[in-house]
C-alpha positions as CSV (number, residue, x, y, z in Angstrom):
1,M,115.2,65.6,114.4
2,A,115.0,65.7,110.4
3,R,113.9,69.6,111.0
4,D,117.0,70.2,113.3
5,A,119.3,68.4,111.0
6,R,118.4,70.6,107.9
7,R,118.8,74.1,110.0
8,A,122.3,72.9,110.5
9,G,122.6,72.6,106.9
10,E,122.8,68.7,106.9
11,D,121.2,66.3,104.4
12,A,117.9,64.9,105.7
13,A,114.5,63.5,104.9
14,P,111.3,65.0,105.2
15,E,110.1,64.5,108.4
16,S,106.8,63.3,106.5
17,S,104.8,64.5,103.4
18,W,102.2,65.9,105.0
19,R,104.7,69.1,106.4
20,N,104.9,70.4,103.1
21,T,101.7,70.3,101.8
22,V,100.9,74.3,102.3
23,S,103.6,75.2,100.6
24,P,106.0,72.4,99.4
25,R,109.5,73.4,99.3
26,D,111.5,70.3,98.7
27,A,112.2,68.8,95.1
28,G,109.8,66.1,95.4
29,D,106.8,68.3,96.6
30,R,107.4,71.1,94.3
31,Q,107.4,67.8,91.2
32,Q,103.8,66.7,92.5
33,T,102.5,69.8,92.9
34,A,103.8,71.0,89.4
35,E,102.1,67.9,88.0
36,H,98.8,68.5,89.4
37,K,98.9,72.1,88.7
38,I,98.4,73.0,92.2
39,A,100.3,76.3,93.3
40,P,102.0,76.7,96.6
41,I,100.7,78.6,99.2
42,D,102.7,81.4,100.8
43,L,99.6,83.1,102.7
44,V,96.8,82.4,105.1
45,V,94.1,84.5,106.1
46,V,92.2,83.0,108.4
47,N,88.6,84.4,110.2
48,L,88.1,82.9,113.0
49,Y,84.8,82.4,114.5
50,P,83.8,84.7,117.6
51,F,82.9,82.0,119.6
52,E,84.1,83.9,122.9
53,A,81.4,86.3,122.0
54,T,78.9,83.9,120.9
55,A,79.4,81.6,124.3
56,A,78.3,84.7,126.2
57,K,75.2,85.0,124.8
58,P,72.7,83.9,127.4
59,D,70.1,82.3,124.9
60,L,72.2,80.0,123.2
61,T,71.4,76.8,123.4
62,P,74.0,73.5,124.1
63,V,73.6,72.5,120.3
64,D,74.2,75.9,119.4
65,L,77.7,76.3,121.2
66,I,78.5,73.2,119.9
67,E,77.7,74.7,116.2
68,N,79.5,77.8,116.9
69,I,83.0,76.1,118.1
70,D,85.2,76.8,114.9
71,I,87.1,73.9,113.5
72,G,88.2,74.6,110.4
73,G,90.2,77.8,111.0
74,P,92.3,76.8,113.8
75,A,93.5,73.8,111.5
76,M,94.0,75.8,108.6
77,V,96.5,77.9,111.3
78,R,98.1,75.2,112.6
79,S,98.8,73.3,109.2
80,A,100.6,76.7,108.4
81,A,102.3,77.2,111.1
82,K,104.3,74.2,111.0
83,N,105.3,75.7,107.9
84,F,106.1,78.9,109.6
85,E,109.5,79.3,107.6
86,S,107.5,79.8,103.9
87,V,104.0,80.6,104.8
88,A,102.8,83.3,106.7
89,V,99.0,83.2,108.8
90,V,97.0,86.3,109.2
91,T,94.2,86.3,111.5
92,D,93.0,89.5,112.5
93,P,90.9,91.4,110.2
94,A,92.4,94.8,111.2
95,D,95.8,93.2,109.3
96,Y,94.5,92.5,106.4
97,A,94.8,95.8,104.6
98,A,98.6,96.1,106.0
99,V,99.0,92.4,105.0
100,A,97.6,92.7,100.9
101,S,99.6,96.2,100.4
102,K,103.1,94.5,101.1
103,S,102.1,91.4,99.4
104,K,104.3,90.4,96.3
105,H,101.4,88.0,95.3
106,R,98.1,89.5,94.1
107,A,95.1,88.3,92.9
108,R,94.6,88.3,89.6
């Protein structure tokens, strides 16, 4: 509901503090990130494990299969997606060059 109120232009409290941890946009979050010298993240690039290809291997043991379940990558994508208004997500290596060429924020 808070998200809907903000979209409608009404003043509303953030849904929770975790919502803006990827790319802080409200004054309180920006103040905290500045105090800790944390730069906001506006682009998340994730190279996901090729789980489907790994699972198709005939000699794969259940232990190896479990080890190839990607937990961190989808979690980062989910976190960024919750901040879709200010964070872009790229998961396809074929898109990396195009995104990098259009990015305003280049690594220094």
